[in-house]
ROSE-4610 file (N, C-alpha, C; in Angstrom, 1 decimal, always signed):
// ROSE-4610
residu = [X/X/X/X/X/X/X/X/X/X/X/X/X/X/X/X/X/X/X/X/X/X/X/X/X/X/X/X/X/X/X/X/X/X/X/X/X/X/X/X/X/X/X/X/X/X/X/X/X/X/X/X/X/X/X/X/X/X/X/X/X/X/X/X/X/X/X/X/X/X/X/X/X/X/X/X/X/X/X/X/X/X/X/X/X/X/X/X/X/X/X/X/X/X/X/X/X/X/X/X/X/X/X/X/X/X/X/X/X/X/X/X/X/X/X/X/X/X/X/X/X/X/X/X/X/X/X/X/X/X/X/X/X/X/X/X/X/X/X/X/X/X/X/X/X/X/X/X/X/X/X/X/X/X/X/X/X/X/X/X/X/X/X/X/X/X/X/X/X/X/X/X/X/X/X/X/X/X/X/X/X/X/X/X/X/X/X/X/X/X/X/X/X/X/X/X/X/X/X/X/X/X/X/X/X/X/X/X/X/X/X/X/X/X/X/X/X/X/X/X/X/X/X/X/X/X/X/X/X/X/X/X/X/X/X/X/X/X/X/X/X/X/X]
num = [1/1/1/2/2/2/3/3/3/4/4/4/5/5/5/6/6/6/7/7/7/8/8/8/9/9/9/10/10/10/11/11/11/12/12/12/13/13/13/14/14/14/15/15/15/16/16/16/17/17/17/18/18/18/19/19/19/20/20/20/21/21/21/22/22/22/23/23/23/24/24/24/25/25/25/26/26/26/27/27/27/28/28/28/29/29/29/30/30/30/31/31/31/32/32/32/33/33/33/34/34/34/35/35/35/36/36/36/37/37/37/38/38/38/39/39/39/40/40/40/41/41/41/42/42/42/43/43/43/44/44/44/45/45/45/46/46/46/47/47/47/48/48/48/49/49/49/50/50/50/51/51/51/52/52/52/53/53/53/54/54/54/55/55/55/56/56/56/57/57/57/58/58/58/59/59/59/60/60/60/61/61/61/62/62/62/63/63/63/64/64/64/65/65/65/66/66/66/67/67/67/68/68/68/69/69/69/70/70/70/71/71/71/72/72/72/73/73/73/74/74/74/75/75/75/76/76/76/77/77/77/78/78/78/79/79/79/80/80/80/81/81/81]
x = [-27.7/-26.5/-25.5/-24.6/-23.6/-22.6/-22.4/-21.5/-20.0/-19.9/-18.4/-18.5/-17.1/-16.9/-16.8/-16.6/-17.1/-15.6/-15.2/-14.0/-12.8/-13.7/-12.6/-11.9/-12.7/-12.5/-11.4/-11.6/-11.0/-9.5/-9.5/-8.1/-7.3/-7.9/-7.2/-6.6/-7.5/-7.1/-5.8/-6.2/-4.9/-3.7/-3.7/-2.4/-2.0/-2.8/-2.3/-2.1/-2.3/-2.1/-0.7/-0.2/+1.0/+1.8/+1.7/+2.7/+3.0/+1.6/+2.1/+2.8/+2.8/+3.9/+5.0/+5.2/+6.9/+7.6/+6.6/+7.3/+7.4/+6.6/+7.1/+8.3/+8.2/+9.2/+10.8/+10.5/+11.8/+12.3/+11.2/+11.7/+11.9/+10.8/+10.5/+10.9/+11.9/+12.2/+12.1/+12.0/+12.0/+12.8/+12.0/+12.7/+12.4/+12.1/+12.2/+11.0/+11.1/+10.0/+9.2/+7.9/+7.2/+6.9/+6.6/+6.6/+5.7/+5.9/+4.5/+3.5/+2.7/+1.2/+1.1/+1.6/+1.8/+2.6/+3.5/+4.2/+3.2/+2.6/+1.8/+1.2/+0.1/-1.3/-0.6/+0.6/+1.2/+1.5/+2.2/+2.7/+1.9/+0.6/-0.5/-1.6/-2.1/-3.4/-4.1/-4.2/-5.0/-5.2/-6.3/-6.7/-6.3/-6.0/-4.9/-6.1/-7.0/-7.9/-7.9/-7.5/-7.3/-6.3/-5.3/-3.9/-3.9/-4.1/-4.7/-5.0/-6.5/-7.1/-6.1/-5.3/-4.4/-3.2/-2.8/-1.8/-2.7/-3.6/-4.5/-4.4/-4.9/-5.4/-4.1/-2.7/-1.5/-1.0/-1.5/-1.2/-1.8/-3.0/-3.9/-3.6/-2.8/-2.4/-1.0/-0.5/+0.9/+1.9/+1.9/+3.1/+3.8/+2.8/+3.7/+3.4/+4.0/+3.6/+3.7/+3.1/+3.1/+4.2/+4.7/+5.7/+5.3/+4.8/+4.4/+5.2/+4.8/+5.8/+6.8/+6.8/+8.0/+7.3/+6.3/+5.6/+5.5/+5.4/+5.0/+6.3/+6.3/+7.7/+7.1/+7.9/+7.7/+8.2/+7.4/+7.5/+8.6/+9.0/+9.8/+9.4/+7.9/+7.1/+7.0/+7.3/+6.7/+7.8/+8.9/+10.2/+9.9/+9.5/+9.6/+7.9/+7.3/+6.1/+6.0]
y = [+2.0/+1.3/+2.3/+2.8/+4.1/+3.9/+4.1/+3.9/+4.5/+5.3/+5.5/+5.0/+4.8/+4.3/+5.4/+5.5/+6.6/+6.8/+8.2/+9.1/+8.1/+7.5/+6.6/+5.7/+5.0/+4.1/+4.4/+5.3/+6.0/+6.3/+6.8/+6.7/+5.9/+5.1/+3.7/+3.0/+3.0/+2.3/+3.1/+4.3/+5.3/+5.0/+4.7/+4.4/+3.2/+2.3/+1.1/+0.7/+1.6/+1.5/+2.0/+3.2/+4.1/+3.1/+2.2/+1.8/+0.5/-0.1/-1.4/-1.2/+0.2/+0.4/+0.9/+1.3/+1.6/+0.1/-1.1/-2.3/-2.7/-2.9/-3.3/-2.7/-1.6/-0.7/-0.5/-1.4/-1.7/-0.2/+0.6/+1.5/+0.7/+0.1/-0.3/-2.0/-2.5/-4.0/-4.8/-6.5/-7.4/-7.1/-6.9/-6.6/-5.3/-4.1/-3.1/-2.5/-1.6/-1.2/-0.3/-0.5/+0.8/+1.5/+3.4/+4.6/+3.8/+4.1/+3.8/+4.3/+3.7/+4.4/+5.9/+6.1/+7.3/+8.5/+8.0/+8.8/+9.0/+7.9/+8.2/+9.2/+9.0/+9.6/+11.3/+11.7/+12.9/+13.4/+12.9/+13.2/+13.1/+12.4/+12.5/+12.9/+13.5/+14.1/+12.8/+11.8/+10.7/+10.2/+9.8/+9.2/+7.6/+7.4/+6.0/+4.9/+4.6/+3.9/+3.8/+5.1/+4.9/+4.2/+4.4/+3.9/+2.3/+2.1/+0.7/-0.4/+0.3/-0.3/-0.6/+0.4/+0.1/-0.7/-0.7/-1.9/-3.1/-3.3/-4.7/-5.1/-4.3/-4.8/-5.0/-4.5/-5.0/-6.5/-6.6/-7.7/-8.9/-8.7/-9.7/-9.9/-9.2/-9.5/-10.4/-10.2/-10.6/-10.0/-8.5/-8.0/-7.3/-7.2/-6.6/-7.7/-7.8/-8.4/-7.3/-8.1/-7.4/-7.9/-6.9/-7.5/-7.0/-7.5/-7.3/-6.1/-4.9/-4.1/-3.7/-3.8/-3.4/-2.5/-2.9/-2.2/-3.5/-2.8/-3.3/-3.6/-4.9/-5.0/-5.4/-5.1/-6.0/-7.2/-8.0/-9.3/-9.8/-11.0/-11.5/-11.8/-12.6/-12.9/-11.4/-10.4/-9.1/-8.7/-9.2/-8.7/-9.1/-10.2/-10.3/-9.8/-8.9/-8.3/-7.7]
z = [-6.8/-7.0/-7.5/-6.7/-8.0/-8.7/-9.9/-11.2/-10.6/-9.7/-9.5/-8.0/-7.2/-5.8/-5.2/-3.9/-3.1/-3.0/-2.6/-2.5/-1.4/-0.5/+0.6/-0.5/-1.3/-1.8/-2.9/-3.6/-4.7/-4.1/-3.0/-2.4/-2.1/-1.3/-0.8/-2.3/-3.2/-4.2/-5.3/-5.0/-5.8/-4.9/-3.7/-3.2/-3.2/-3.3/-3.4/-4.7/-5.9/-7.1/-7.5/-6.9/-7.1/-5.9/-5.1/-4.5/-5.2/-5.8/-6.7/-8.0/-8.4/-9.6/-9.3/-7.8/-7.4/-7.0/-6.6/-6.5/-7.8/-9.0/-9.9/-10.8/-10.7/-11.4/-11.0/-9.5/-9.0/-7.7/-7.8/-6.5/-5.3/-5.1/-3.8/-4.2/-3.7/-4.0/-3.0/-3.0/-2.1/-0.8/+0.1/+1.6/+2.0/+1.3/+1.6/+2.7/+3.5/+4.1/+3.6/+3.4/+3.1/+4.3/+3.7/+4.9/+5.8/+7.2/+8.2/+7.9/+8.3/+8.3/+8.6/+9.8/+10.2/+9.2/+8.7/+7.5/+6.7/+6.0/+4.9/+4.9/+6.0/+6.4/+6.5/+6.9/+6.9/+5.8/+5.2/+3.5/+2.9/+2.8/+1.6/+2.0/+4.0/+3.9/+4.0/+4.4/+4.3/+5.9/+6.1/+7.6/+7.5/+8.9/+9.0/+8.8/+8.5/+8.2/+6.4/+5.7/+4.2/+4.0/+5.0/+4.4/+4.8/+5.9/+6.2/+5.4/+4.5/+3.3/+2.2/+2.0/+0.9/+1.0/+2.3/+2.8/+2.9/+3.1/+3.3/+1.9/+1.2/-0.3/-0.7/-0.6/-1.2/-0.5/+0.5/+1.5/+0.9/+0.5/+0.1/-1.5/-2.0/-3.6/-3.7/-2.2/-2.1/-2.2/-2.4/-2.6/-1.5/-0.4/+0.7/+2.3/+3.1/+4.3/+5.1/+6.4/+7.9/+8.5/+9.0/+10.2/+11.6/+12.7/+13.8/+14.4/+14.9/+15.7/+14.5/+13.3/+12.5/+11.4/+10.5/+9.6/+8.4/+7.4/+6.4/+5.1/+4.7/+3.8/+2.7/+1.5/-0.1/+0.1/-0.2/+0.1/-1.4/-1.0/-2.0/-3.2/-3.0/-4.5/-5.2/-4.7/-5.3/-6.4/-6.2/-6.6/-8.2/-8.6/-10.2/-10.7/-10.2/-10.5/-11.9]
């Protein structure tokens, strides 16, 4: 058993943490669209799998919601985070 998470785990958790901070500080507000997975991959040098993991984590926490064929949006519930 390892003490430290794998590099991939650290990357998706770091991305999720950064987006969560942007939501809580009001940079991203309820209804705002998150950058697309493709844009995030290009701008941060991450794989699509890593970006999806971060977005899924935020979705499981109720901070974002997925809209089919539209992307990910900040949830109304996240407005008061």
